[in-house]
C-alpha positions in Angstrom: 96.7 155.0 29.6 97.4 156.1 33.2 101.4 155.5 33.9 101.8 153.2 37.1 103.4 154.9 40.1 104.4 151.6 41.2 106.6 151.0 38.3 108.2 154.5 38.3 109.0 153.6 41.8 110.3 150.5 40.5 112.4 151.7 37.7 113.7 154.6 39.8 114.5 152.6 42.3 116.3 150.2 39.9 118.2 152.8 38.1 119.6 154.8 41.8 120.7 150.8 42.7 122.7 150.8 39.3 124.3 154.0 40.2 125.4 153.3 43.2 128.9 152.5 43.0 130.9 156.0 42.3 133.8 154.4 40.5 131.5 152.7 38.4 129.5 156.1 37.4 133.0 157.4 37.0 134.7 154.8 35.1 133.5 155.5 31.7 133.4 159.1 32.0 136.3 161.5 30.5 138.5 162.7 33.6 137.2 166.7 33.3 133.8 165.3 33.3 133.8 162.8 36.1 133.0 165.3 38.8 130.1 167.0 37.1 126.7 167.6 37.9 125.1 167.5 34.5 127.0 164.3 33.8 128.7 163.1 36.4 129.1 162.3 40.4 127.8 165.5 41.6 124.6 164.6 39.7 124.4 160.7 41.1 125.1 162.5 44.5 122.4 164.5 44.4 120.1 161.6 43.1 120.9 159.4 46.2 120.7 162.4 48.5 117.2 163.3 47.3 116.3 159.6 47.7 117.9 159.3 51.2 114.2 159.0 53.2 113.2 156.1 50.6 116.1 153.9 50.4 118.3 152.8 53.3 121.6 153.8 52.9 121.0 156.3 50.2 122.7 159.1 52.2 126.0 157.4 52.8 126.0 156.8 48.7 125.6 160.5 48.6 128.3 161.1 50.7 130.6 158.7 48.9 129.6 160.3 45.7 130.7 163.8 46.7 133.8 162.4 48.0 134.9 161.1 44.5 133.3 164.1 42.7 136.0 166.5 45.0 138.8 164.1 44.3 138.1 164.2 40.8 137.6 167.9 40.7 141.2 168.9 39.9 141.9 172.0 38.7 138.7 172.4 36.6 137.8 175.8 35.7 134.4 177.5 36.8 131.4 176.9 34.2 128.0 177.4 35.8 126.4 175.0 37.9 126.5 172.0 36.2 130.4 171.7 35.5 133.6 172.6 37.9 133.3 174.0 41.4 129.6 175.3 40.9 128.5 171.9 40.1 129.8 170.3 43.0 129.0 173.5 45.3 124.9 173.4 43.8 124.8 169.8 44.5 125.6 170.3 47.9 123.4 172.9 48.8 120.5 170.8 46.9 121.5 167.7 49.0 121.8 169.1 51.9 118.5 169.3 53.5 118.0 165.4 52.6 121.0 164.2 54.5 122.5 164.2 58.2 125.1 166.1 59.5 127.4 163.1 59.5 127.2 162.7 55.8 127.1 166.5 55.0 128.8 169.0 57.4 127.2 172.4 57.8 130.6 174.6 56.9 131.0 172.6 53.9 127.4 173.6 52.5 128.0 177.3 53.9 131.7 177.3 52.0 130.0 176.0 48.9 127.2 179.2 49.1 130.2 181.2 49.7 132.1 180.3 46.6 128.7 180.6 44.6 128.4 183.9 45.7 131.5 185.1 45.2 131.7 183.7 41.7 128.1 185.3 40.8 129.9 188.5 41.9 132.9 188.1 39.7 130.5 187.3 36.6 128.2 190.2 37.0 130.9 192.6 38.0 133.0 192.1 34.5 133.3 194.0 31.7 132.5 192.2 28.7 135.0 193.1 25.9 134.2 190.2 24.2 130.2 190.7 24.1 129.1 190.2 20.7 128.7 193.6 18.6 124.9 194.9 18.6 124.3 192.4 21.8 122.6 195.0 24.4 124.3 193.5 27.5 126.8 190.5 27.4 126.8 186.6 26.1 124.4 184.6 26.4 126.4 182.6 28.5 126.6 184.8 30.9 123.0 184.8 31.8 121.8 181.3 30.5 120.9 178.7 33.3 123.2 175.8 32.6 126.8 178.1 32.8 125.2 181.6 33.6 124.0 183.7 36.3 120.2 182.1 36.0 121.6 179.0 37.5 124.0 180.3 39.8 121.4 183.0 40.8 119.0 180.1 41.3 120.8 178.1 43.5 121.2 181.0 45.7 117.9 182.0 45.9 117.6 178.6 47.4 120.1 179.3 50.0 118.8 182.6 50.7 115.7 180.7 51.8 117.3 177.7 53.6 119.1 179.5 56.2 122.4 181.0 54.3 120.9 184.3 53.4 124.2 186.0 54.8 126.7 184.2 52.3 123.9 184.1 49.3 122.9 187.5 49.2 125.7 189.5 47.9 126.4 187.2 44.4 122.3 186.5 44.2 121.9 190.7 44.3 124.7 190.8 41.6 123.0 188.2 39.5 119.3 189.5 39.8 120.7 193.2 39.0 122.5 192.2 36.3 120.0 190.0 34.9 117.2 192.6 35.5 119.3 195.3 33.4 119.3 192.7 30.5 116.2 192.3 30.3 115.0 196.1 30.2 118.4 197.0 28.3 116.7 196.3 24.8 115.2 198.4 22.2 112.0 198.5 20.4 112.9 195.6 18.0 115.7 193.9 20.2 115.2 192.7 23.5 118.2 193.1 25.9 119.1 189.4 25.5 119.5 189.7 21.6 122.8 188.3 20.1 124.3 188.6 16.7 124.1 185.4 14.6 127.6 184.1 15.2 127.2 184.4 19.1 123.7 182.3 19.6 123.9 179.3 21.1 124.4 175.9 18.5 123.6 176.6 14.6 121.2 179.6 13.9 120.1 179.1 10.0 117.6 181.5 9.1 119.1 184.6 11.6 121.8 186.2 9.4 120.5 189.5 11.5 120.9 187.7 14.7 117.9 186.8 17.1 116.5 186.3 20.9 116.7 182.9 22.2 113.3 182.0 24.0 113.9 178.6 25.8 114.5 177.7 29.3 118.2 176.6 28.9 119.7 179.1 27.1 117.0 181.9 26.4 115.0 184.3 28.3 112.9 181.8 30.1 115.6 181.3 32.5 116.2 184.6 33.7 112.1 185.2 33.8 111.9 181.9 36.1 114.5 183.2 38.5 113.5 187.0 38.4 109.8 185.4 39.1 110.8 183.3 41.9 113.0 186.1 43.6 110.2 188.3 43.1 108.0 185.8 45.1 110.8 184.6 47.8 113.7 186.7 47.4 114.9 190.1 48.8 113.2 193.2 47.2 115.0 194.8 44.3 114.0 197.8 42.2 112.7 197.3 38.7 112.6 193.3 39.2 108.9 193.6 38.9 109.1 195.6 35.4 111.8 192.8 34.3 109.2 190.0 34.9 106.3 191.8 33.4 108.9 192.7 30.3 110.4 189.5 29.7 106.5 187.5 30.1 104.7 189.9 27.7 107.9 189.0 25.0 107.4 185.7 25.1 103.4 186.2 24.8 104.4 187.9 21.6 106.8 185.7 20.1 104.7 182.3 20.4 103.9 180.1 17.4 100.8 178.1 17.8 100.9 176.1 20.7 104.4 176.1 21.4 107.8 178.9 20.8 110.2 178.8 18.4 114.0 178.9 19.5 114.9 182.0 18.5 112.7 185.3 17.8 114.4 187.7 15.2 112.9 191.1 13.8 112.2 189.5 10.7 110.3 186.6 12.2 111.5 183.0 13.3 113.3 180.4 11.2 111.8 176.6 10.7 113.6 173.9 12.8 114.8 173.4 16.5 113.2 171.6 19.3 109.6 173.0 20.4 108.3 170.6 23.4 111.2 170.1 25.7 112.7 171.4 29.2 115.8 173.1 27.3 113.6 174.7 24.3 110.0 174.8 23.8 106.9 174.7 25.4 107.3 172.7 29.0 109.8 175.5 30.0 108.6 178.2 28.7 105.2 177.5 30.1 106.5 176.9 33.7 108.5 180.2 33.3 105.2 181.9 32.4 103.5 180.0 35.4 106.2 181.3 37.7 105.7 185.1 36.7 101.9 184.7 36.9 102.4 184.2 40.6 104.8 187.1 40.9 103.1 189.6 39.2 99.4 188.3 40.3 98.3 188.2 36.8 96.3 185.3 35.9 96.6 185.9 31.8 100.2 183.8 32.2 98.8 180.7 34.0 96.1 180.4 31.4 98.5 180.6 28.7 100.8 178.0 30.5 98.1 175.8 31.2 96.8 176.0 27.6 100.5 175.2 26.5 100.9 171.8 28.3 97.2 170.7 27.6 98.1 170.9 23.7 100.9 169.0 24.2 99.2 166.4 26.2 96.7 166.0 23.6 99.3 164.9 21.2 100.8 161.3 21.7 104.1 161.5 23.4 105.8 159.3 20.3 105.3 163.0 18.3 106.9 164.9 20.8 109.9 166.6 19.5 111.8 165.1 22.1 115.0 162.8 22.5 114.9 160.1 25.0 114.1 159.8 28.8 116.6 162.6 30.0 115.7 166.1 31.5 117.0 168.3 29.5 115.6 167.5 25.6 113.8 164.4 26.9 110.7 163.2 28.4 111.8 163.5 31.7 112.1 167.2 31.9 108.5 167.4 30.2 107.2 165.0 33.3 109.3 167.6 35.9 107.7 170.5 34.2 104.1 169.1 34.2 104.3 168.0 37.9 105.3 171.3 39.0 102.3 172.7 36.9 99.9 170.2 38.3 99.0 169.0 35.1 97.7 165.6 35.7 97.0 164.6 31.9 100.7 165.5 30.8 102.5 164.3 33.5 100.8 160.6 33.0 102.0 161.1 29.4 105.3 162.1 30.0 105.8 159.6 32.9 104.3 156.5 30.7 106.7 157.7 27.8 109.8 157.8 30.1 109.1 154.5 31.7 109.2 153.1 27.9 112.3 154.9 26.9 113.9 153.7 30.1 113.1 150.1 29.2 114.5 150.6 25.9 110.8 150.3 24.2 111.3 151.8 20.7 109.5 155.4 20.0 109.0 157.9 18.1 109.0 158.0 13.9 111.2 155.7 12.2 115.0 156.3 11.8 114.5 158.8 14.6 116.9 159.2 17.5 117.6 156.3 19.8 115.4 155.4 22.8 117.7 154.4 24.6 121.6 155.9 25.9 124.0 154.9 27.8 124.6 158.5 29.9 124.3 158.6 33.6 124.4 162.1 34.8 121.6 164.5 36.1 120.9 166.7 32.7 121.0 164.4 29.9 121.3 160.8 31.7 119.8 158.5 34.0 120.3 160.1 37.6 118.0 162.8 35.9 115.4 160.1 34.8 115.4 158.4 37.9 114.6 161.7 39.9 111.8 162.5 37.7 110.4 159.0 38.0 111.0 159.3 41.7 109.1 162.7 42.4 106.3 161.2 40.0 106.1 158.1 42.3 106.0 159.9 45.5 109.4 158.7 46.6 111.0 162.4 47.1 110.0 164.5 50.1 106.9 166.7 49.2 108.7 170.0 50.7 112.7 169.4 51.1 114.2 172.9 51.9 115.8 173.0 48.6 113.9 171.0 45.8 116.4 169.5 43.7 114.6 170.7 40.4 115.7 174.3 41.2 118.4 173.6 39.3 116.1 173.4 36.0 114.4 176.5 37.7 111.1 174.4 37.3 110.9 175.4 41.5 
């Protein structure tokens, strides 16, 4: 069944309207999450900024959400681009090209880029006495998308290409240098992002000796996506191309069936873990391989990515290992990856499932996770679902200065 783009537009606009009031958005959130990009006002601000061309008054809504996010930021500690000052800075940059200077002055964006650049330099320049014994370089939270250099570096790469190159360059260079060193710093049986069992993200059953994480959110697919994009659009850097090749080849090697295990160890992989979402599994990893294909001019990775997405499209959406209609581990994340790949069949399946789940229709196996949910933010809530559906419906600009989903490293 082909998902109706008019229905997607209607649903997206309904969600955006329900998220219009920043006070209401913030009301049900803990004090330390009201400002955030992943769960709170920086995310809803980006939603409204992205809809500025399609929705009268959306730019003014965005400004109100940014203002309230700044007021509720308080003394939140730096924590990647989804919480803390980095989340607000990333939202300002990603939304800047969609609104007027009245809503968002240039100097506010410039300051945000400077802050992110300095933060990336500080992270990259640290010694890591608390790094896990046996890991090649640094903790996973240093290189991942959500809290680490892959996410911050991607925002800086976007800034570099959108008019803030001088401000972005120091942090971008630091991030890429660290990630390149991480990828190339391993041994034949332990890649450079290897972590001992007690230091892996989330539970690690079946990996007592440690493992290397595969996925986009917390694994090697995130650094691969950034390095590949930088190889195509960023400043030159020694060793980066070799790192893209090494990471892509490793992912090809550890692939199982039509997807990837969340973690791969020297003795194999363990069962369980998500395999069909943006955060872990086929859509996010396939997107990183497609970006590597473009960066290296090597079609083998693009062919594998397309086969992976086709295999997912051939299964009913209700059988996917996803949860709810959100971006991180839900159907909206599959939709964004499919749209960026230009994979029509998977886009339609993911849009249909996202529409059903957004309406609260039951889905999935009996006893499975709830289809609905009340989260409002970008990464796991309604704001992210809205943006994915709006992109599918054609409500967003085709070539914005900074694509909103650069925050997912899908663009």
